[in-house]
C-alpha positions as CSV (number, residue, x, y, z in Angstrom):
1,X,74.8,88.5,87.8
2,X,75.3,91.6,89.8
3,X,72.0,93.4,90.5
4,X,71.5,97.0,91.3
5,X,70.9,96.1,95.0
6,X,74.2,94.2,95.0
7,X,75.9,97.3,93.6
8,X,74.2,99.5,96.2
9,X,75.6,97.3,99.0
10,X,79.0,97.1,97.3
11,X,79.1,100.9,97.0
12,X,79.3,101.1,100.8
13,X,82.8,99.6,100.8
14,X,84.3,100.2,97.3
15,X,84.4,103.2,94.9
16,X,81.9,102.7,92.2
17,X,83.5,105.4,90.1
18,X,86.7,103.3,89.9
19,X,84.7,100.2,88.9
20,X,83.0,102.2,86.2
21,X,86.2,103.6,84.9
22,X,87.8,100.1,84.6
23,X,84.7,98.7,83.0
24,X,84.3,101.6,80.6
25,X,80.8,102.2,81.9
26,X,79.4,105.7,82.3
27,X,79.6,106.6,85.9
28,X,76.7,109.1,85.8
29,X,74.5,106.5,84.3
30,X,75.3,103.9,87.0
31,X,74.8,106.5,89.8
32,X,71.4,107.5,88.3
33,X,70.5,103.8,88.3
34,X,71.6,103.5,91.9
35,X,69.7,106.6,93.0
36,X,66.5,105.4,91.2
37,X,67.1,101.7,92.0
38,X,66.9,100.9,88.2
39,X,68.2,97.5,87.4
40,X,71.5,97.3,85.5
41,X,71.6,96.1,81.9
42,X,72.9,92.6,81.3
43,X,76.0,94.1,79.7
44,X,76.7,96.4,82.7
45,X,76.1,93.5,85.1
46,X,78.5,91.2,83.2
47,X,81.2,93.9,82.9
48,X,81.1,94.6,86.6
49,X,81.1,90.9,87.6
50,X,84.0,90.2,85.2
51,X,86.0,93.1,86.7
52,X,85.4,91.9,90.2
53,X,86.3,88.3,89.3
54,X,89.4,89.5,87.5
55,X,90.5,91.1,90.8
56,X,89.8,88.0,92.8
57,X,86.5,89.3,94.2
58,X,83.5,87.1,94.1
59,X,80.3,88.9,95.1
60,X,78.1,87.0,97.4
61,X,74.8,88.0,98.9
62,X,75.7,89.7,102.2
63,X,73.5,91.3,104.8
64,X,73.8,94.7,106.3
65,X,75.3,93.1,109.4
66,X,78.1,91.6,107.3
67,X,78.8,94.9,105.7
68,X,79.0,96.6,109.1
69,X,81.4,93.8,110.3
70,X,83.6,94.4,107.3
71,X,83.6,98.2,107.9
72,X,84.4,97.6,111.6
73,X,87.3,95.2,110.8
74,X,88.7,97.6,108.2
75,X,88.7,100.6,110.7
76,X,90.3,98.5,113.4
77,X,93.2,97.4,111.2
């Protein structure tokens, strides 16, 4: 399951608004949860995870160093 911490880290490299639109989840609610670090509901987590998997993305626990490396690689290409 995707946690709020996972989503916070993911928000550094993808648009959360687009994910919310595709999952039919209220963007304002998700952003409030991100800002307050309130955990996602099981349904929200499952919808986001299903969306990511449907697009060939499997979320793994990554460190800040991994995220910085991804950003660096994206900017260099």
